[in-house]
Biopython code that builds the backbone (N, CA, C, O; Angstrom):
import numpy as np
from Bio.PDB.StructureBuilder import StructureBuilder

atoms = [
    (1, "MET", "N", (-38.086, 46.366, 1.217)),
    (1, "MET", "CA", (-37.665, 45.487, 0.164)),
    (1, "MET", "C", (-38.870, 44.740, -0.384)),
    (1, "MET", "O", (-39.780, 44.378, 0.362)),
    (2, "ASP", "N", (-38.870, 44.519, -1.655)),
    (2, "ASP", "CA", (-39.970, 43.863, -2.350)),
    (2, "ASP", "C", (-39.963, 42.369, -2.010)),
    (2, "ASP", "O", (-38.921, 41.723, -2.119)),
    (3, "PRO", "N", (-41.131, 41.796, -1.592)),
    (3, "PRO", "CA", (-41.180, 40.376, -1.251)),
    (3, "PRO", "C", (-40.834, 39.467, -2.434)),
    (3, "PRO", "O", (-40.292, 38.377, -2.248)),
    (4, "LEU", "N", (-41.144, 39.914, -3.629)),
    (4, "LEU", "CA", (-40.828, 39.107, -4.808)),
    (4, "LEU", "C", (-39.321, 39.029, -5.015)),
    (4, "LEU", "O", (-38.788, 37.971, -5.349)),
    (5, "LYS", "N", (-38.644, 40.142, -4.817)),
    (5, "LYS", "CA", (-37.194, 40.171, -4.938)),
    (5, "LYS", "C", (-36.540, 39.316, -3.856)),
    (5, "LYS", "O", (-35.565, 38.609, -4.110)),
    (6, "LEU", "N", (-37.091, 39.393, -2.649)),
    (6, "LEU", "CA", (-36.571, 38.606, -1.532)),
    (6, "LEU", "C", (-36.734, 37.117, -1.815)),
    (6, "LEU", "O", (-35.837, 36.322, -1.536)),
    (7, "ASN", "N", (-37.875, 36.750, -2.367)),
    (7, "ASN", "CA", (-38.124, 35.354, -2.721)),
    (7, "ASN", "C", (-37.140, 34.887, -3.788)),
    (7, "ASN", "O", (-36.631, 33.769, -3.701)),
    (8, "ASP", "N", (-36.861, 35.717, -4.792)),
    (8, "ASP", "CA", (-35.892, 35.372, -5.834)),
    (8, "ASP", "C", (-34.484, 35.228, -5.249)),
    (8, "ASP", "O", (-33.714, 34.361, -5.662)),
    (9, "THR", "N", (-34.168, 36.075, -4.299)),
    (9, "THR", "CA", (-32.849, 36.013, -3.659)),
    (9, "THR", "C", (-32.700, 34.715, -2.883)),
    (9, "THR", "O", (-31.667, 34.053, -2.990)),
    (10, "PHE", "N", (-33.707, 34.335, -2.106)),
    (10, "PHE", "CA", (-33.657, 33.077, -1.366)),
    (10, "PHE", "C", (-33.632, 31.882, -2.313)),
    (10, "PHE", "O", (-32.930, 30.903, -2.060)),
    (11, "SER", "N", (-34.372, 31.955, -3.368)),
    (11, "SER", "CA", (-34.368, 30.880, -4.363)),
    (11, "SER", "C", (-32.992, 30.741, -5.002)),
    (11, "SER", "O", (-32.495, 29.632, -5.199)),
    (12, "SER", "N", (-32.389, 31.872, -5.320)),
    (12, "SER", "CA", (-31.048, 31.866, -5.897)),
    (12, "SER", "C", (-30.032, 31.331, -4.895)),
    (12, "SER", "O", (-29.134, 30.567, -5.249)),
    (13, "LEU", "N", (-30.184, 31.740, -3.652)),
    (13, "LEU", "CA", (-29.294, 31.258, -2.602)),
    (13, "LEU", "C", (-29.431, 29.748, -2.422)),
    (13, "LEU", "O", (-28.433, 29.044, -2.266)),
    (14, "THR", "N", (-30.647, 29.263, -2.445)),
    (14, "THR", "CA", (-30.885, 27.822, -2.312)),
    (14, "THR", "C", (-30.232, 27.061, -3.458)),
    (14, "THR", "O", (-29.610, 26.022, -3.238)),
    (15, "GLU", "N", (-30.365, 27.563, -4.665)),
    (15, "GLU", "CA", (-29.718, 26.924, -5.818)),
    (15, "GLU", "C", (-28.202, 26.922, -5.676)),
    (15, "GLU", "O", (-27.547, 25.924, -5.978)),
    (16, "ASN", "N", (-27.649, 28.030, -5.220)),
    (16, "ASN", "CA", (-26.197, 28.119, -5.042)),
    (16, "ASN", "C", (-25.695, 27.146, -3.982)),
    (16, "ASN", "O", (-24.641, 26.531, -4.144)),
    (17, "VAL", "N", (-26.453, 27.009, -2.899)),
    (17, "VAL", "CA", (-26.071, 26.062, -1.846)),
    (17, "VAL", "C", (-26.142, 24.632, -2.374)),
    (17, "VAL", "O", (-25.258, 23.824, -2.090)),
    (18, "LYS", "N", (-27.180, 24.314, -3.135)),
    (18, "LYS", "CA", (-27.290, 22.971, -3.720)),
    (18, "LYS", "C", (-26.131, 22.700, -4.668)),
    (18, "LYS", "O", (-25.547, 21.616, -4.649)),
    (19, "ASP", "N", (-25.796, 23.684, -5.498)),
    (19, "ASP", "CA", (-24.657, 23.512, -6.410)),
    (19, "ASP", "C", (-23.356, 23.329, -5.641)),
    (19, "ASP", "O", (-22.521, 22.504, -6.012)),
    (20, "TYR", "N", (-23.185, 24.096, -4.575)),
    (20, "TYR", "CA", (-21.979, 23.990, -3.763)),
    (20, "TYR", "C", (-21.878, 22.605, -3.134)),
    (20, "TYR", "O", (-20.810, 21.995, -3.152)),
    (21, "VAL", "N", (-22.968, 22.108, -2.584)),
    (21, "VAL", "CA", (-22.969, 20.779, -1.964)),
    (21, "VAL", "C", (-22.669, 19.710, -3.014)),
    (21, "VAL", "O", (-21.894, 18.788, -2.758)),
    (22, "ASP", "N", (-23.278, 19.831, -4.190)),
    (22, "ASP", "CA", (-23.008, 18.868, -5.260)),
    (22, "ASP", "C", (-21.538, 18.888, -5.666)),
    (22, "ASP", "O", (-20.942, 17.836, -5.896)),
    (23, "LEU", "N", (-20.959, 20.073, -5.753)),
    (23, "LEU", "CA", (-19.541, 20.185, -6.105)),
    (23, "LEU", "C", (-18.649, 19.582, -5.023)),
    (23, "LEU", "O", (-17.649, 18.935, -5.334)),
    (24, "ARG", "N", (-19.000, 19.788, -3.771)),
    (24, "ARG", "CA", (-18.214, 19.197, -2.674)),
    (24, "ARG", "C", (-18.316, 17.677, -2.696)),
    (24, "ARG", "O", (-17.327, 16.990, -2.438)),
    (25, "VAL", "N", (-19.478, 17.148, -2.994)),
    (25, "VAL", "CA", (-19.647, 15.693, -3.087)),
    (25, "VAL", "C", (-18.821, 15.151, -4.249)),
    (25, "VAL", "O", (-18.168, 14.115, -4.117)),
    (26, "ASP", "N", (-18.846, 15.841, -5.381)),
    (26, "ASP", "CA", (-18.031, 15.421, -6.525)),
    (26, "ASP", "C", (-16.540, 15.464, -6.195)),
    (26, "ASP", "O", (-15.791, 14.564, -6.574)),
    (27, "LEU", "N", (-16.114, 16.507, -5.492)),
    (27, "LEU", "CA", (-14.715, 16.607, -5.087)),
    (27, "LEU", "C", (-14.335, 15.466, -4.155)),
    (27, "LEU", "O", (-13.259, 14.882, -4.286)),
    (28, "LEU", "N", (-15.214, 15.150, -3.218)),
    (28, "LEU", "CA", (-14.958, 14.039, -2.302)),
    (28, "LEU", "C", (-14.837, 12.717, -3.064)),
    (28, "LEU", "O", (-13.969, 11.902, -2.751)),
    (29, "LYS", "N", (-15.687, 12.502, -4.046)),
    (29, "LYS", "CA", (-15.617, 11.290, -4.864)),
    (29, "LYS", "C", (-14.297, 11.215, -5.614)),
    (29, "LYS", "O", (-13.672, 10.156, -5.675)),
    (30, "LEU", "N", (-13.868, 12.339, -6.188)),
    (30, "LEU", "CA", (-12.606, 12.353, -6.927)),
    (30, "LEU", "C", (-11.407, 12.107, -6.012)),
    (30, "LEU", "O", (-10.496, 11.358, -6.367)),
    (31, "VAL", "N", (-11.407, 12.730, -4.847)),
    (31, "VAL", "CA", (-10.304, 12.529, -3.893)),
    (31, "VAL", "C", (-10.279, 11.084, -3.422)),
    (31, "VAL", "O", (-9.212, 10.480, -3.318)),
    (32, "LEU", "N", (-11.442, 10.532, -3.139)),
    (32, "LEU", "CA", (-11.518, 9.137, -2.701)),
    (32, "LEU", "C", (-11.047, 8.190, -3.803)),
    (32, "LEU", "O", (-10.339, 7.221, -3.527)),
    (33, "THR", "N", (-11.429, 8.460, -5.029)),
    (33, "THR", "CA", (-10.988, 7.638, -6.157)),
    (33, "THR", "C", (-9.479, 7.708, -6.317)),
    (33, "THR", "O", (-8.840, 6.689, -6.577)),
    (34, "GLU", "N", (-8.899, 8.888, -6.166)),
    (34, "GLU", "CA", (-7.450, 9.045, -6.276)),
    (34, "GLU", "C", (-6.729, 8.258, -5.187)),
    (34, "GLU", "O", (-5.735, 7.587, -5.463)),
    (35, "LYS", "N", (-7.219, 8.334, -3.962)),
    (35, "LYS", "CA", (-6.581, 7.628, -2.860)),
    (35, "LYS", "C", (-6.703, 6.111, -3.021)),
    (35, "LYS", "O", (-5.757, 5.381, -2.724)),
    (36, "ILE", "N", (-7.839, 5.639, -3.482)),
    (36, "ILE", "CA", (-8.009, 4.200, -3.714)),
    (36, "ILE", "C", (-7.071, 3.722, -4.816)),
    (36, "ILE", "O", (-6.493, 2.640, -4.716)),
    (37, "ALA", "N", (-6.920, 4.519, -5.860)),
    (37, "ALA", "CA", (-6.007, 4.154, -6.949)),
    (37, "ALA", "C", (-4.566, 4.111, -6.456)),
    (37, "ALA", "O", (-3.815, 3.210, -6.829)),
    (38, "LYS", "N", (-4.170, 5.065, -5.628)),
    (38, "LYS", "CA", (-2.808, 5.058, -5.082)),
    (38, "LYS", "C", (-2.586, 3.864, -4.170)),
    (38, "LYS", "O", (-1.530, 3.234, -4.220)),
    (39, "LEU", "N", (-3.578, 3.544, -3.330)),
    (39, "LEU", "CA", (-3.457, 2.367, -2.460)),
    (39, "LEU", "C", (-3.357, 1.083, -3.270)),
    (39, "LEU", "O", (-2.533, 0.218, -2.972)),
    (40, "ALA", "N", (-4.190, 0.960, -4.287)),
    (40, "ALA", "CA", (-4.160, -0.243, -5.119)),
    (40, "ALA", "C", (-2.815, -0.389, -5.827)),
    (40, "ALA", "O", (-2.268, -1.489, -5.897)),
    (41, "SER", "N", (-2.282, 0.707, -6.350)),
    (41, "SER", "CA", (-0.989, 0.613, -7.034)),
    (41, "SER", "C", (0.120, 0.303, -6.041)),
    (41, "SER", "O", (1.042, -0.443, -6.370)),
    (42, "PHE", "N", (0.054, 0.856, -4.831)),
    (42, "PHE", "CA", (1.047, 0.545, -3.797)),
    (42, "PHE", "C", (1.042, -0.938, -3.469)),
    (42, "PHE", "O", (2.100, -1.566, -3.412)),
    (43, "PHE", "N", (-0.147, -1.506, -3.250)),
    (43, "PHE", "CA", (-0.231, -2.923, -2.913)),
    (43, "PHE", "C", (0.150, -3.808, -4.099)),
    (43, "PHE", "O", (0.766, -4.857, -3.907)),
    (44, "LEU", "N", (-0.198, -3.411, -5.296)),
    (44, "LEU", "CA", (0.169, -4.188, -6.476)),
    (44, "LEU", "C", (1.688, -4.241, -6.643)),
    (44, "LEU", "O", (2.253, -5.304, -6.899)),
    (45, "ILE", "N", (2.333, -3.105, -6.498)),
    (45, "ILE", "CA", (3.795, -3.069, -6.603)),
    (45, "ILE", "C", (4.430, -3.895, -5.487)),
    (45, "ILE", "O", (5.404, -4.610, -5.722)),
    (46, "ALA", "N", (3.888, -3.801, -4.279)),
    (46, "ALA", "CA", (4.425, -4.578, -3.159)),
    (46, "ALA", "C", (4.286, -6.080, -3.421)),
    (46, "ALA", "O", (5.212, -6.844, -3.148)),
    (47, "VAL", "N", (3.157, -6.497, -3.937)),
    (47, "VAL", "CA", (2.944, -7.925, -4.226)),
    (47, "VAL", "C", (3.885, -8.391, -5.333)),
    (47, "VAL", "O", (4.445, -9.484, -5.243)),
    (48, "ILE", "N", (4.067, -7.587, -6.369)),
    (48, "ILE", "CA", (4.966, -7.963, -7.463)),
    (48, "ILE", "C", (6.396, -8.104, -6.956)),
    (48, "ILE", "O", (7.078, -9.074, -7.285)),
    (49, "PHE", "N", (6.858, -7.134, -6.150)),
    (49, "PHE", "CA", (8.211, -7.233, -5.598)),
    (49, "PHE", "C", (8.348, -8.428, -4.669)),
    (49, "PHE", "O", (9.388, -9.087, -4.661)),
    (50, "PHE", "N", (7.317, -8.717, -3.890)),
    (50, "PHE", "CA", (7.360, -9.875, -2.996)),
    (50, "PHE", "C", (7.479, -11.171, -3.792)),
    (50, "PHE", "O", (8.280, -12.039, -3.445)),
    (51, "ILE", "N", (6.697, -11.307, -4.844)),
    (51, "ILE", "CA", (6.762, -12.520, -5.666)),
    (51, "ILE", "C", (8.124, -12.653, -6.330)),
    (51, "ILE", "O", (8.695, -13.744, -6.361)),
    (52, "LEU", "N", (8.649, -11.556, -6.859)),
    (52, "LEU", "CA", (9.980, -11.600, -7.476)),
    (52, "LEU", "C", (11.053, -11.968, -6.455)),
    (52, "LEU", "O", (11.959, -12.742, -6.763)),
    (53, "ALA", "N", (10.960, -11.425, -5.252)),
    (53, "ALA", "CA", (11.922, -11.753, -4.204)),
    (53, "ALA", "C", (11.827, -13.224, -3.814)),
    (53, "ALA", "O", (12.850, -13.859, -3.556)),
    (54, "MET", "N", (10.629, -13.768, -3.769)),
    (54, "MET", "CA", (10.469, -15.180, -3.416)),
    (54, "MET", "C", (11.076, -16.094, -4.494)),
    (54, "MET", "O", (11.727, -17.091, -4.179)),
    (55, "PHE", "N", (10.855, -15.742, -5.763)),
    (55, "PHE", "CA", (11.474, -16.524, -6.829)),
    (55, "PHE", "C", (12.990, -16.433, -6.771)),
    (55, "PHE", "O", (13.680, -17.436, -6.950)),
    (56, "LEU", "N", (13.505, -15.255, -6.527)),
    (56, "LEU", "CA", (14.952, -15.067, -6.415)),
    (56, "LEU", "C", (15.510, -15.912, -5.273)),
    (56, "LEU", "O", (16.523, -16.593, -5.436)),
    (57, "LEU", "N", (14.855, -15.867, -4.134)),
    (57, "LEU", "CA", (15.292, -16.657, -2.988)),
    (57, "LEU", "C", (15.204, -18.149, -3.273)),
    (57, "LEU", "O", (16.089, -18.908, -2.878)),
    (58, "LEU", "N", (14.159, -18.572, -3.946)),
    (58, "LEU", "CA", (14.009, -19.980, -4.292)),
    (58, "LEU", "C", (15.146, -20.458, -5.192)),
    (58, "LEU", "O", (15.748, -21.499, -4.931)),
    (59, "PHE", "N", (15.442, -19.707, -6.245)),
    (59, "PHE", "CA", (16.478, -20.143, -7.182)),
    (59, "PHE", "C", (17.872, -20.058, -6.574)),
    (59, "PHE", "O", (18.718, -20.903, -6.866)),
    (60, "ILE", "N", (18.126, -19.072, -5.746)),
    (60, "ILE", "CA", (19.422, -19.013, -5.065)),
    (60, "ILE", "C", (19.562, -20.188, -4.106)),
    (60, "ILE", "O", (20.637, -20.778, -3.994)),
    (61, "SER", "N", (18.480, -20.527, -3.415)),
    (61, "SER", "CA", (18.517, -21.668, -2.498)),
    (61, "SER", "C", (18.773, -22.971, -3.250)),
    (61, "SER", "O", (19.592, -23.788, -2.829)),
    (62, "LEU", "N", (18.071, -23.158, -4.362)),
    (62, "LEU", "CA", (18.281, -24.374, -5.146)),
    (62, "LEU", "C", (19.700, -24.435, -5.697)),
    (62, "LEU", "O", (20.319, -25.499, -5.701)),
    (63, "ALA", "N", (20.216, -23.307, -6.159)),
    (63, "ALA", "CA", (21.587, -23.272, -6.671)),
    (63, "ALA", "C", (22.572, -23.644, -5.566)),
    (63, "ALA", "O", (23.522, -24.387, -5.812)),
    (64, "PHE", "N", (22.357, -23.137, -4.350)),
    (64, "PHE", "CA", (23.247, -23.486, -3.253)),
    (64, "PHE", "C", (23.163, -24.966, -2.927)),
    (64, "PHE", "O", (24.190, -25.613, -2.723)),
    (65, "VAL", "N", (21.954, -25.510, -2.876)),
    (65, "VAL", "CA", (21.788, -26.932, -2.548)),
    (65, "VAL", "C", (22.505, -27.806, -3.567)),
    (65, "VAL", "O", (23.217, -28.737, -3.190)),
    (66, "PHE", "N", (22.326, -27.521, -4.848)),
    (66, "PHE", "CA", (22.984, -28.336, -5.870)),
    (66, "PHE", "C", (24.492, -28.129, -5.867)),
    (66, "PHE", "O", (25.246, -29.083, -6.059)),
    (67, "TRP", "N", (24.941, -26.896, -5.653)),
    (67, "TRP", "CA", (26.384, -26.650, -5.581)),
    (67, "TRP", "C", (26.976, -27.385, -4.401)),
    (67, "TRP", "O", (28.019, -28.026, -4.532)),
    (68, "PHE", "N", (26.329, -27.304, -3.249)),
    (68, "PHE", "CA", (26.817, -27.983, -2.055)),
    (68, "PHE", "C", (26.862, -29.481, -2.281)),
    (68, "PHE", "O", (27.802, -30.153, -1.855)),
    (69, "GLY", "N", (25.835, -30.008, -2.959)),
    (69, "GLY", "CA", (25.794, -31.449, -3.229)),
    (69, "GLY", "C", (26.924, -31.904, -4.136)),
    (69, "GLY", "O", (27.431, -33.013, -3.964)),
    (70, "GLU", "N", (27.328, -31.102, -5.078)),
    (70, "GLU", "CA", (28.395, -31.498, -5.998)),
    (70, "GLU", "C", (29.788, -31.210, -5.457)),
    (70, "GLU", "O", (30.716, -31.982, -5.699)),
    (71, "GLU", "N", (29.944, -30.127, -4.737)),
    (71, "GLU", "CA", (31.281, -29.691, -4.334)),
    (71, "GLU", "C", (31.684, -30.120, -2.926)),
    (71, "GLU", "O", (32.845, -30.466, -2.706)),
    (72, "VAL", "N", (30.780, -30.106, -1.992)),
    (72, "VAL", "CA", (31.167, -30.274, -0.595)),
    (72, "VAL", "C", (30.696, -31.599, -0.021)),
    (72, "VAL", "O", (31.500, -32.365, 0.510)),
    (73, "GLY", "N", (29.433, -31.871, -0.119)),
    (73, "GLY", "CA", (28.920, -33.083, 0.522)),
    (73, "GLY", "C", (27.573, -33.462, -0.043)),
    (73, "GLY", "O", (27.213, -33.047, -1.144)),
    (74, "PRO", "N", (26.830, -34.249, 0.707)),
    (74, "PRO", "CA", (25.522, -34.703, 0.224)),
    (74, "PRO", "C", (24.537, -33.540, -0.004)),
    (74, "PRO", "O", (24.581, -32.522, 0.687)),
    (75, "THR", "N", (23.668, -33.723, -0.976)),
    (75, "THR", "CA", (22.698, -32.679, -1.327)),
    (75, "THR", "C", (21.723, -32.413, -0.185)),
    (75, "THR", "O", (21.319, -31.271, 0.033)),
    (76, "PHE", "N", (21.342, -33.468, 0.549)),
    (76, "PHE", "CA", (20.382, -33.264, 1.625)),
    (76, "PHE", "C", (20.968, -32.391, 2.740)),
    (76, "PHE", "O", (20.223, -31.695, 3.431)),
    (77, "VAL", "N", (22.277, -32.420, 2.921)),
    (77, "VAL", "CA", (22.908, -31.550, 3.920)),
    (77, "VAL", "C", (22.788, -30.091, 3.473)),
    (77, "VAL", "O", (22.530, -29.208, 4.292)),
    (78, "GLY", "N", (22.973, -29.841, 2.184)),
    (78, "GLY", "CA", (22.779, -28.488, 1.659)),
    (78, "GLY", "C", (21.353, -28.022, 1.869)),
    (78, "GLY", "O", (21.118, -26.863, 2.212)),
    (79, "ALA", "N", (20.390, -28.931, 1.662)),
    (79, "ALA", "CA", (18.988, -28.585, 1.879)),
    (79, "ALA", "C", (18.725, -28.293, 3.356)),
    (79, "ALA", "O", (17.955, -27.389, 3.680)),
    (80, "LEU", "N", (19.354, -29.047, 4.246)),
    (80, "LEU", "CA", (19.201, -28.784, 5.680)),
    (80, "LEU", "C", (19.818, -27.435, 6.072)),
    (80, "LEU", "O", (19.277, -26.718, 6.913)),
    (81, "ILE", "N", (20.951, -27.101, 5.455)),
    (81, "ILE", "CA", (21.573, -25.798, 5.730)),
    (81, "ILE", "C", (20.651, -24.669, 5.287)),
    (81, "ILE", "O", (20.461, -23.696, 6.016)),
    (82, "VAL", "N", (20.080, -24.799, 4.092)),
    (82, "VAL", "CA", (19.156, -23.773, 3.595)),
    (82, "VAL", "C", (17.930, -23.677, 4.504)),
    (82, "VAL", "O", (17.456, -22.577, 4.791)),
    (83, "THR", "N", (17.420, -24.811, 4.952)),
    (83, "THR", "CA", (16.271, -24.822, 5.858)),
    (83, "THR", "C", (16.608, -24.123, 7.166)),
    (83, "THR", "O", (15.808, -23.341, 7.679)),
    (84, "ALA", "N", (17.783, -24.399, 7.704)),
    (84, "ALA", "CA", (18.205, -23.742, 8.942)),
    (84, "ALA", "C", (18.323, -22.225, 8.734)),
    (84, "ALA", "O", (17.928, -21.444, 9.599)),
    (85, "LEU", "N", (18.866, -21.820, 7.591)),
    (85, "LEU", "CA", (18.961, -20.386, 7.303)),
    (85, "LEU", "C", (17.573, -19.756, 7.198)),
    (85, "LEU", "O", (17.369, -18.637, 7.671)),
    (86, "TYR", "N", (16.622, -20.453, 6.589)),
    (86, "TYR", "CA", (15.248, -19.944, 6.513)),
    (86, "TYR", "C", (14.627, -19.809, 7.903)),
    (86, "TYR", "O", (13.947, -18.824, 8.191)),
    (87, "LEU", "N", (14.862, -20.800, 8.759)),
    (87, "LEU", "CA", (14.320, -20.733, 10.119)),
    (87, "LEU", "C", (14.925, -19.570, 10.901)),
    (87, "LEU", "O", (14.209, -18.841, 11.588)),
    (88, "ILE", "N", (16.226, -19.398, 10.797)),
    (88, "ILE", "CA", (16.881, -18.281, 11.482)),
    (88, "ILE", "C", (16.376, -16.952, 10.917)),
    (88, "ILE", "O", (16.076, -16.027, 11.672)),
    (89, "GLY", "N", (16.282, -16.859, 9.588)),
    (89, "GLY", "CA", (15.770, -15.640, 8.956)),
    (89, "GLY", "C", (14.339, -15.351, 9.365)),
    (89, "GLY", "O", (13.986, -14.199, 9.621)),
    (90, "GLY", "N", (13.510, -16.384, 9.431)),
    (90, "GLY", "CA", (12.123, -16.208, 9.859)),
    (90, "GLY", "C", (12.031, -15.730, 11.295)),
    (90, "GLY", "O", (11.188, -14.895, 11.624)),
    (91, "PHE", "N", (12.894, -16.257, 12.151)),
    (91, "PHE", "CA", (12.904, -15.835, 13.552)),
    (91, "PHE", "C", (13.340, -14.379, 13.671)),
    (91, "PHE", "O", (12.741, -13.614, 14.428)),
    (92, "VAL", "N", (14.370, -13.990, 12.936)),
    (92, "VAL", "CA", (14.846, -12.597, 12.968)),
    (92, "VAL", "C", (13.771, -11.656, 12.426)),
    (92, "VAL", "O", (13.538, -10.588, 12.991)),
    (93, "ILE", "N", (13.121, -12.047, 11.339)),
    (93, "ILE", "CA", (12.040, -11.218, 10.789)),
    (93, "ILE", "C", (10.893, -11.100, 11.787)),
    (93, "ILE", "O", (10.304, -10.028, 11.926)),
    (94, "TYR", "N", (10.573, -12.182, 12.479)),
    (94, "TYR", "CA", (9.519, -12.125, 13.487)),
    (94, "TYR", "C", (9.883, -11.166, 14.618)),
    (94, "TYR", "O", (9.041, -10.398, 15.083)),
    (95, "LEU", "N", (11.142, -11.212, 15.057)),
    (95, "LEU", "CA", (11.569, -10.333, 16.144)),
    (95, "LEU", "C", (11.527, -8.856, 15.745)),
    (95, "LEU", "O", (11.165, -8.004, 16.556)),
    (96, "PHE", "N", (11.894, -8.556, 14.506)),
    (96, "PHE", "CA", (11.961, -7.174, 14.048)),
    (96, "PHE", "C", (10.820, -6.814, 13.096)),
    (96, "PHE", "O", (10.976, -5.931, 12.253)),
    (97, "ARG", "N", (9.694, -7.478, 13.220)),
    (97, "ARG", "CA", (8.589, -7.273, 12.287)),
    (97, "ARG", "C", (8.028, -5.860, 12.349)),
    (97, "ARG", "O", (7.602, -5.317, 11.330)),
    (98, "HIS", "N", (8.027, -5.263, 13.534)),
    (98, "HIS", "CA", (7.481, -3.907, 13.643)),
    (98, "HIS", "C", (8.374, -2.898, 12.935)),
    (98, "HIS", "O", (7.882, -2.055, 12.185)),
    (99, "THR", "N", (9.677, -2.975, 13.166)),
    (99, "THR", "CA", (10.569, -1.992, 12.542)),
    (99, "THR", "C", (10.773, -2.264, 11.063)),
    (99, "THR", "O", (11.029, -1.338, 10.293)),
    (100, "MET", "N", (10.663, -3.537, 10.652)),
    (100, "MET", "CA", (10.916, -3.868, 9.248)),
    (100, "MET", "C", (9.681, -3.718, 8.369)),
    (100, "MET", "O", (9.796, -3.313, 7.212)),
    (101, "PHE", "N", (8.506, -4.036, 8.896)),
    (101, "PHE", "CA", (7.315, -4.100, 8.041)),
    (101, "PHE", "C", (6.169, -3.214, 8.525)),
    (101, "PHE", "O", (5.658, -2.395, 7.761)),
    (102, "ILE", "N", (5.765, -3.368, 9.765)),
    (102, "ILE", "CA", (4.540, -2.734, 10.234)),
    (102, "ILE", "C", (4.674, -1.217, 10.264)),
    (102, "ILE", "O", (3.816, -0.515, 9.728)),
    (103, "ASN", "N", (5.739, -0.693, 10.886)),
    (103, "ASN", "CA", (5.903, 0.765, 10.956)),
    (103, "ASN", "C", (6.046, 1.404, 9.576)),
    (103, "ASN", "O", (5.381, 2.408, 9.320)),
    (104, "PRO", "N", (6.884, 0.874, 8.664)),
    (104, "PRO", "CA", (6.939, 1.481, 7.327)),
    (104, "PRO", "C", (5.612, 1.384, 6.574)),
    (104, "PRO", "O", (5.249, 2.302, 5.839)),
    (105, "LEU", "N", (4.890, 0.284, 6.752)),
    (105, "LEU", "CA", (3.602, 0.127, 6.077)),
    (105, "LEU", "C", (2.598, 1.154, 6.583)),
    (105, "LEU", "O", (1.898, 1.779, 5.787)),
    (106, "VAL", "N", (2.521, 1.331, 7.886)),
    (106, "VAL", "CA", (1.602, 2.308, 8.453)),
    (106, "VAL", "C", (1.985, 3.719, 8.003)),
    (106, "VAL", "O", (1.116, 4.531, 7.686)),
    (107, "THR", "N", (3.279, 4.004, 7.977)),
    (107, "THR", "CA", (3.745, 5.315, 7.532)),
    (107, "THR", "C", (3.354, 5.569, 6.083)),
    (107, "THR", "O", (2.848, 6.641, 5.754)),
    (108, "GLN", "N", (3.586, 4.594, 5.223)),
    (108, "GLN", "CA", (3.268, 4.760, 3.800)),
    (108, "GLN", "C", (1.764, 4.891, 3.581)),
    (108, "GLN", "O", (1.320, 5.726, 2.793)),
    (109, "LEU", "N", (0.988, 4.077, 4.269)),
    (109, "LEU", "CA", (-0.469, 4.161, 4.115)),
    (109, "LEU", "C", (-1.005, 5.497, 4.623)),
    (109, "LEU", "O", (-1.889, 6.088, 4.003)),
    (110, "SER", "N", (-0.475, 5.973, 5.743)),
    (110, "SER", "CA", (-0.955, 7.261, 6.240)),
    (110, "SER", "C", (-0.521, 8.402, 5.318)),
    (110, "SER", "O", (-1.242, 9.392, 5.192)),
    (111, "LYS", "N", (0.646, 8.283, 4.668)),
    (111, "LYS", "CA", (1.043, 9.299, 3.685)),
    (111, "LYS", "C", (0.058, 9.325, 2.520)),
    (111, "LYS", "O", (-0.358, 10.392, 2.068)),
    (112, "ILE", "N", (-0.306, 8.138, 2.041)),
    (112, "ILE", "CA", (-1.229, 8.062, 0.906)),
    (112, "ILE", "C", (-2.602, 8.589, 1.291)),
    (112, "ILE", "O", (-3.211, 9.348, 0.537)),
    (113, "LEU", "N", (-3.089, 8.194, 2.451)),
    (113, "LEU", "CA", (-4.451, 8.565, 2.838)),
    (113, "LEU", "C", (-4.570, 10.008, 3.326)),
    (113, "LEU", "O", (-5.633, 10.614, 3.188)),
    (114, "MET", "N", (-3.502, 10.568, 3.894)),
    (114, "MET", "CA", (-3.593, 11.900, 4.480)),
    (114, "MET", "C", (-2.997, 12.999, 3.613)),
    (114, "MET", "O", (-3.079, 14.172, 3.978)),
    (115, "GLU", "N", (-2.403, 12.658, 2.485)),
    (115, "GLU", "CA", (-1.782, 13.688, 1.668)),
    (115, "GLU", "C", (-2.830, 14.553, 0.995)),
    (115, "GLU", "O", (-3.906, 14.081, 0.628)),
    (116, "GLY", "N", (-2.507, 15.797, 0.844)),
    (116, "GLY", "CA", (-3.346, 16.706, 0.090)),
    (116, "GLY", "C", (-4.637, 17.109, 0.754)),
    (116, "GLY", "O", (-5.535, 17.599, 0.069)),
    (117, "GLU", "N", (-4.779, 16.930, 2.041)),
    (117, "GLU", "CA", (-6.006, 17.344, 2.723)),
    (117, "GLU", "C", (-6.183, 18.864, 2.634)),
    (117, "GLU", "O", (-7.303, 19.350, 2.474)),
    (118, "ASP", "N", (-5.080, 19.610, 2.736)),
    (118, "ASP", "CA", (-5.174, 21.068, 2.687)),
    (118, "ASP", "C", (-5.365, 21.579, 1.264)),
    (118, "ASP", "O", (-5.886, 22.678, 1.072)),
    (119, "ASP", "N", (-4.952, 20.799, 0.261)),
    (119, "ASP", "CA", (-5.073, 21.218, -1.132)),
    (119, "ASP", "C", (-6.525, 21.336, -1.584)),
    (119, "ASP", "O", (-6.840, 22.129, -2.472)),
    (120, "HIS", "N", (-7.397, 20.556, -0.979)),
    (120, "HIS", "CA", (-8.778, 20.501, -1.451)),
    (120, "HIS", "C", (-9.713, 21.388, -0.655)),
    (120, "HIS", "O", (-10.910, 21.417, -0.941)),
    (121, "GLU", "N", (-9.224, 22.096, 0.309)),
    (121, "GLU", "CA", (-10.075, 22.966, 1.134)),
    (121, "GLU", "C", (-10.361, 24.261, 0.429)),
    (121, "GLU", "O", (-11.061, 25.117, 0.969)),
]
sb = StructureBuilder()
sb.init_structure("model")
sb.init_model(0)
sb.init_chain("A")
sb.init_seg("    ")
for serial, (resi, resn, name, xyz) in enumerate(atoms, 1):
    if name == "N":
        sb.init_residue(resn, " ", resi, " ")
    sb.init_atom(name, np.array(xyz, "f"), 0.0, 1.0, " ", f" {name:<3s}", serial, name[0])
structure = sb.get_structure()
């Protein structure tokens, strides 16, 4: 075999390997960007729903306190009832925090981060 041809073949091979590595790096950047965008949108939606739920809970609580104050008894008793319900709810949420929040969160995050690994191979 001609040494000049062999040199051209190795040079061509080196260029192809460099192009392949560059393409793999670009693919990794795109996959990482997609996963970050999905994570950001997941957290943004979760925060928006959390804020809406807190406002809903606040207004329902205030409505109950004022209704209780006008219909049943003193307003401060209604506020104490709502406070007791919040304490009981907080205790129940604390007891079931893994099944209610942590496990679903880990599951959703692992779905987002691990999806499509075979698609890009």
